[in-house]
N, C-alpha and C positions, 0 to 999 in steps of 0.2 A: 188539378186534380190530384195529383201527385201527393202534396202538399194535405188535402183529404185524406187521402187512404191512409197516408202516415198516420195523422191525428186519431183515425178510427181503428187501426190496428194498436192503439194502445201506447207508444213511441212518445207521444206529445201530447198532452191534455189542453185544454181551453184556458184562457187566463179565468173565465167565470167557475170553471172546473176547480181549478185550484183555488179560488176564492170560498166555491161552498166547500172544499174539503178544510181547508184553514178554521171555520166559523163550526164546522163539525168537530174538529179538535176541541176546538174552546168549549162547546156544548158537552162533551166528555170528559172535562174538568183538565185539559192539557193545554194551560195558558202560559206555560214556558215563562219567557221574564217579561211579558206584557203588564204585569201588575207592578214588576218596578221600575220599567221604564216610565209608564204611568207616574208612579210615585216620584219620580226623578224630575218631570216636567213640573208636577205641583208644585215641589218643594224649591224648585227654583224659582217659581214663579212667585211664591208666596215669600220668602227670603229677600228676592230683588225687590219689591213694593216693603218690605220691613226695614231692611237695611241698605242705606245708599252706598256700603264698602262690597257689598254681596259681589256684585258684577265688574269691580274693577280688575284692572289688569292684573296687579298684584295678589289680589287673592283668587283670581282664577288659577295663577301658577300655583299659587299655595296649596289649593285643593287637590291637583293633580299630584303634587309630590305627598301631601300629607296622606291620598289615600292609597299608595304604591304599597307600602308593607301590606296595609291590610287585605289588598287586590290579591298581591301575589301568594299569602299565607291562605287566603280564601279557596282561590284555585286549587292550592296544594290539597287542600281537605278535600277537593271534589274526589279526586280517584279513591280515597275510601270510603267517601260518603256514598257513593255509585254502588258499593257492595253492601250499602245497610250497615256500615262499620264505623268506629271513630276513632281520632287518634289524637286523644286531649294533650299529650307530649309535645306537638309538632313545633308549638312555639319555643317551650324551654329546650328542646333538644336542637333548635336552630342555635337559641341564646348562648349555649353550651360550646357549641361548633366555633361560634364567634367568639367566646372567651377565648378558646385555645388557640384562635387565629391570632388575637391582639396578645396575648402573653408570648407566643412565641417569635412574634416581629416585634416585640418590644425587647425580646431576649436577645434580638440579633441575628435571626432567621431569616431568611430571603423570604420576602412576603408571599410570591407566588406559591412555595413551596407550603408556607403555613397556612394557605387558603385550602390547598388542596387537602391537608391534614385537618382544617377544620370541617369541611363539606365529607369527609372519611366518617364522621360524627353522626352527620344524619342518615349516611348512606348505611351504617352497620346499625344504629339505631332503629332504622326502618326495617332491615332484614331480620332482627331479633322480634321486633313487634309483631311482623307478619309469620314469623317461627311460630312463635307462641299462640297466634290466632289460629293460623292453618293446620298446623301439625299437632300441637297439642291439646287445642279448643279452649284456651283461656278467651273469656270472652274481652272483645277489645277495650271496653271502656275499663275494665280492670288494669289490663297490665299496662294501658298507655298511662291510667291514673298512678301507677306505681312509679315510672319514669316521670311524671309530674311532679310527684312529690319529691321523687330522689335527685333531679339532673340540679335542681337550685342548691343543693348541697354540694354536689360536684363542682359548681362554677365558684362556691367561695371557697373551695380547696384551689381551685385554679388562680383566682383573682387576689387572695389573700385576706387579710383582715379587714383592710378596706372596702373590699367590695365592689370596685371599680377601677378598670385600667382605661386610660386615655389611647385612642387610635392616632396613630403616627403616620400611616401611610396615605399620603395625599392622593394616588390615584383612586382609592376608595372613597375619601371623603368627597371625591368630584361626582360620585355617581347621585348623589342627591342635594348638591351644593354647587353644582355647574351647569352651564347652558350649551345648546350647540349653537355653531354659528347661525345668523338668519337664514342662509342660503341651505345650510343640510336640514334644516326642517322641512321644507317644498323639496328636496330630494328625498327623505324618507317618506314623505308623502308619496310620492310619484313612484315609489318601490312597493308601498302596501298596496297601490290600486291597481298596479301592473300584476302582481302576486294575484290578487283576488280575482282579478280579469281570467288569468291564465288557469288558474285551478279550478274556477268555474267551468272554463270551458273543457280544459280535461277531463272534470267528471262528468259534463254531459255528454262528449265524446265515447267515454266508457261504457256508460250505461246504454248509450245506444248500439253498442259491439255488441253486448251482453242482452240485446232486446229488452232491456226495462224502461220503463215509463221515466220521461223526463219533464221538467218544466220548461214553458215558452222562455225562447229567449229574452223577451220581454224583461222577465224576471231579474235575469242574469245583467242587464244593462241598469236597470232599476237601481240593483245592489252596489254596483259599481258609481253610479251618480251620487248615491246615497253617502258612499263611503268618501267622495269627492266635497261634497258639500259639508259634512261634519266635520272630515280630516280637516279641508280647507280652513272651515271657520275657528276651529281649534288652533293650527298651526298659526295662523292672523292674529287670533288675538293673543297667543305666546310670544309672539315675534314682536308685539308693542313693546315700546319702553315701560319700565315698571319699578323703575328705582325711586325710591324716596329722596335720594342725594344726586343732584344733578351731575357733582363731579365724579361718579360712580355709575354710569349706566348698565342698566341688566336689561336683557330682551333675548328671546331665542326660548326654543323648546327644551324644557329639562332634560339631561341625560337620561335619566330613570324611565320616561317617558318610550322612545323608542325599545331599551330593555324590557320594560312591561309587555309592551305589544309584540315583541318578537317573543315571550314566554308563552302571552296567550295564544299565538300564532300556532307555535311548537306543539302546544299542548294539545289546542283543538285539532289540530292535523293528527297527532297520537290517537286520539279518541275516535275521530271520524273516518279515518281514511286508511286505518292501519287493522290487521286480524288481532292484534292486542286489545284495541279500541272496541272491537265488536265484543272479544271475549269479556273484556270489564261489564259489558253493560248485559251478556246475558249471564254471568253470573249473579249481578246484582238483580236482575230481574228472576231469576229461577235457578239457585245452584244446581239443585238435583238434575233439573232436565239439562243444564249446560253439563254436568259430570257424562249423564247418560249419552249425550252428543259429542264425548272424547275431548270434553276440555280439562286440562290440568288445572281444577278449581284451586288447591293448595297452592300452586306456582304463581296464578296469577293475583291472589290474596297477597302474597308474600310481594311480589313487584310492585302493586299498587302502594304498600306503605313503604317501600323504598323511593318511590316516586313523591310520594307526600312527603316525607321527612328530608327530601334532597332540594325539593322546591322551596319547602318551609327555609330550609337553612339560607335561599336567595334572599327571601324576605327580611331573615335574621341579618344578610350583611346589608341590605338596605337602611337599616332600623339603626345600626352602630354609624353607617356612611352619614346618616342626617344629623346624628346627636354628638358624634366625634368621639365616644366612649363605648365601653360595654360596661354594664352593671348586674351585680347578682338577682337582681329582681326583674329582668329584661324577660319576655316572654311569656309571663304566667296570663296577662289579661287577654293577648293579642288571638289566642288560639279560640277563645270563647267569642270574641266580637266574628272572626274569620268565619266559625261554624253558622252565628247570626246571619254573616252576609250570603253566604251560600243559601242559607234557608230563605232568606229575603228575596234574594236574586231569584227563586224558583226550583234549586236541586232538591229534590225529594230525599227526607232523611229515611225512606223506607229501601232505597236502592234502586238502581236500574233506570232511572229518569235524571236528566238534569247537566249541563253544560260548563265548561270553564267560561263562557261567557256570562252565564247565568249569575257565577259568583263573583265577577269583576262588577256586574252591573248593582248586584246587591252589595258590594264594597263603596260604590261610589254613593247609594242611597244613605249609608250609614255616615260616611265621609261630610255630605252634605247636611245633614242632620247636626253631627258635632260642630260645625265649620259655621254654620247658620244659627245656632243659638248662641256659640262662642261670641258672635258680632253682634248678638243683642243682648249681650251681658249676662246671659243667664247662666248659674254656676254648674259645674260639671256632673252634679247630680241629677239636673234636671235633663242633660241629654242622656245619662244613664237607662232613666224613665222612658223618654220619648222612645228611645232604641228598642227598651225591651216589649213596649207596646207595640211597636212596628213587628218585632219578630213574632210575639204572640198572634198576632195579625196574619203572618205569612204561613205561619206554622198550621192555623187553623184553616186556611185557604187548601195547603197542602193536603191535609187529611179529608176534606170534605170533595179536593179533586180527587183522591184516591179512590172514596167511595162511590165517585159517578162513573168512574172508568169501568171498560166493560170487565166482569168478573170481579170489579171490587167488591167490599164489604157494604152490604146496605143494612141500613136497622128500621 
């Protein structure tokens, strides 16, 4: 009887109520990452049937590593996209910071100090972009385009006439080219599941104390089971031997995977469970209403650009780790692909809607397209065309969803 009273007072809804609410959000146009998740399932089934190499152990591991840079850059852009802004310079900002890092390490400076100075490039650039946008009123497209055009010149000055420098730091190279021990992959999965369960129960207890509605506990356990099953499958596959040379066995979760998962967790925690995150969504949804509510809109915009550039610089670090060098052309294409990944995953270009998880899912979609078409022998041009078509479809869905949303524009 007590449980029934608790439900009736609005503390906890039934499972059927939650399902009905979910379908109501779908009808209103809020589909989140559902189209991208469906796209992943369809693409994996398609390429698995077309190529015998797609679901091999070595290609699965390669897909995780291949998508890491795009995923991190896409997550970085979410912070500014939520404000209905854009940072076209995120890629070249990261590349410039890494060019300085490699130059300094090759000149004899200790690599930790050189890395800090490289990241300062991203932090300072983000502050400058945010200042021009928030304080002066320059459109983010224009000021970030200026940096996009100017930073390649800075990289040429740093790298010299050759336009390329080799990375000599083995610790950084290991990020994208080495793997965890087999046991460490399972240990990391256990930590992830434990943290997810603890945070879910913590959120539930906080909402109950504030007399706010909560989902039934069955949803929490369903989420934990999903993490166990999907994460366990991924760890199992990545722990399988995948070397083409028997004398040099390769197995284990790539080191970059837990790094990306940690970044995704920290960014999601920041957006979903902090006052700063709520302010970002408020400013992106309605800047004037946020200002009237007492939010320092200019400060939020500056911090968002700083976060974007800083996180993108981590993506730049992963890029030089993978190829073992930094070149003057780095970072020019990745930001455009990252915007596409965010939109494909369900982040709205109109601001106020989207999560880092959406960007990560969108990056996986684009990486699967690139990887699968490459295995089938299609030229790179076909991959660009298919990605463009997928992006067009995602942007169209976003625009239509915005029209269907309450208060949205209807024609």
